[in-house]
N, C-alpha and C positions, 0 to 999 in steps of 0.2 A: 589568538587570544592566549595569553600566558597564564592567567589565573584559572585555577581549577574550581569547578562549581559543584555543589552538593546535588548532583544529578546523575542518574543511572542511564547509560546508553544501552538499549535492549535491541538485539538483532537476532533474527532466526536465520539459519543458514543450512544449505546443503550443497556441496561441491561448489563453493563460492570463493575459492582461493584467488581467482582472477580479479574479483571486485572488492574483497573484504578490506584490504589495507587502505585503499582510498576512502572507503566509507568511514572507517574508524578514525583515520587521521583528520577527516573534516570535522569530527566531533571530539577531538582530543581534550577539550575543556571539561568533559565529564569525568568525575573522579571515580566512577565505577563503570565497568564495561562488562556486559553479559552477552555471551554468544551461545545460543541454544542450537545445537547441531542435531540434525535428524538423519545421521548415517552417511556422512560424506565419505567419498572414496578417493578424493584428492587430498591435498595437505591443508585443508581448511582448519582443522583442529590444531595442528602444529603451528600454523601461521597466527591464528587467533591467540594462542598461548604466548607466542613471542611478542605479540603486540600488547600484551598486558591484560588481556581479557580473561574473565572467569568463564571457562567453557563447560557447559552442561550438555548431556546427551538425553534425547527423548525421541521415541518413534513418532513420525509425523501423524498428527491427529486432526489435521485441518488448520488453516491459517489462523483463524480466530483463537482456538484453544492453544495453539503453539505460541502465539504472541503473548497470550495471557500468562502462560507458564513462565516465559522469560521475565515478564513484569513482576510476577510473584517472587522470583528469585532475586530481584534487585535489592540493593542495600539501602537505597534512598526511596522516599515516598514520591518525589518528583522524578518522572521518567521521560526519556526521549526515545521514541521507537522509530527505527529506520529500517528500510529494506537494504540489502547489500549493494544495490545499484543506485543508491541515493547519496547525495552529497550536501552537507550544510554549507551555505555561503557565509562569508564573513558578516554580511548584514544580518542574516538570520541568527548567527551566533551572538552578535551584539544585542539583538532583541531578546534572546533567551536570557542573557546575563541580566538585562534590566528587569525582566519578569521575576527572576529569582531574587534579585536584590530588593525589589519592592513588590511583593506578592499582592495581587488584587484579591481581596476577600470575596469578591463576587464572581470570580472566575476560577474554576478548578481544572480547566483544560483550554488549550489554545490550538486553533487550526492554522496551518501554514499553507502558503501558496506554492504548490508543487508545479514546476515547469518540466514538461516532458520533451525528450528528444526522440525524434522518429525519422527514420531514413536519413540520418545524418544532419537533421535540422532541428533547432530549438523552436518549438511551437509557441505561438503567442495568442492563440484564439481557440475556439471550439472547446473540447474537453482537455486540450493540451495545456492550457494556461488561462486563468489561474485555476488549477485543480485543487480545490481546498480540501485538506485532510487534517483531522485532529491527530497530532503526533506527540505533543507535549502535554502532559497531564499529571495531576496528583492522584496516585493510584488509590488513595483513600476514598475518592469521590468519582472515580471513573474506571472503566475496565473494557477490555476487548470483548466483543460479542462472540457467541459460540459458532458463528457461521464458518462453514468449511472453506468458503471462498468469498471474496468481496466482503471481508470482515470490516467492522466499523467500531469506533470507540463509543461506548454508551456512557454518558455523563450525567451524574446526579447534580444538576445545577446548570450554570451558564457556561458556554464555550465561546471564548472571545477569539479574535483574529490577531495575528502577530505579524510584524513587518519582516521582510526578507524572504527570499526564495529558497525552496528546497529543490535541488536539481535532481531529476530522475534521469540519470545518465545512461540509459539502457543501450547496450551495444548489440541487442538482438538483431538478427536479420529478419527480413519480412517473413520468410518461411518459418522461422522460430516463433515469431510473434503470432502468426496464424495458428501454429500448432498449440501454443499456449492457450489461445482463446478457445480452441477446440476442447482442450482438457478442462478448462475452467467452466465452460458451458455444460459439459457432462456432469461435473460436480454440482453445479447449480440446479440442473434439472433433477438430479437424483435427490438433492436436499428438498426441493419443492415437492417432489413426488412423495417423499416420506412424510411431509407435513400435510398431505392430503390435497394438495393443489392440483389443478388441471389447467390445460391451455385451450382456449377457444381458437377457432379459425381466425377471428378478428385480431386476436393478439399476435398470432403468427404472421399475419399479413400486414397489420398496421403498425405494430411496435417498431420494426426496423425503419419504416418510412418516417414515423414521428421523430424517432431519435436522430435520423440523418438531417431532417429539416431544422430541428431545434439547434443542433450543434453547427451545422454547416452554414445555415442562413442567419438565424437569430443570434448565434454566438460568434458569427463572423469567421467561421472556420475556413471559408473560401480565401481569406487573406493569407493563409499559410501555404498556398500553392498546392503542388502535387502531393507533398508530404501530408498536408492538412486533410486533403481529400481522401487519401489512402487511410489515414488514421481513423477518420470518422466512418468511412465506408466499411472498414473491418469491424469497427464497433457496432455498426448497424447490423452487419451480417451475424455478429455474435448474438445480438438480441434475437434474431430469427432462429439461430441454432438452439438457443436456450428453450424457447417455447416449442419449437418443432420436436426437440428431444423429449421435452416433458409430455407432449401429446403422444409421442411414440411409446413412452413408458406407460401411459394410461391405456393405450390400445393393447399393450401386452397383458394388462390385468384382465382384459375381457376375453382373451383367447382361451 
């Protein structure tokens, strides 16, 4: 897409030099690029600057607050928020251009169908696709939640869906993916604990099973072969970890 759009691309990053260029180039139609860095030790900052981004620095305060800080720094009210390992397809870019050319007064935000790659395979079912996420929105009517992890966009009004895929081109190894889930579930459990939540034995035992059946059976994850099974199985185990860790934190309060 040659034409520049009045749209701000917002990215949070840390040690993302290997992924950043491909991410930015896939959304080069944005006339404003914001990269919020949280202490990179590689050449993320230098690379972002060479690619024409405005680079800001902020200590990491959780994914939701970090993404909202990038949105606040944008020059346009309409923003497109991407993770560094995500890529905008030409079909999605064309849909975004149509939305901005003819804004829908009833929609302040748009969800995109994210397609996940796992163990070298693009997933087509389960939670791998379509993994609907609000990524395009008018910041006057929508904002990122304050969640430390598994953040979401809170919309004042209607969120519509937009055509075209957002590719989550993760190059993580299985070990890295499991390690990330371990970190994320610790953050989730700590956040729930601070909010006064507790975990029952039923949640610990049944939540992983329910998640696996819903995604593997009812959302046809079994059609994605071994990669689909592994993706959903790790997600189910993460559900177990979140509630088990929350239970452990509660037990620590009684000691």
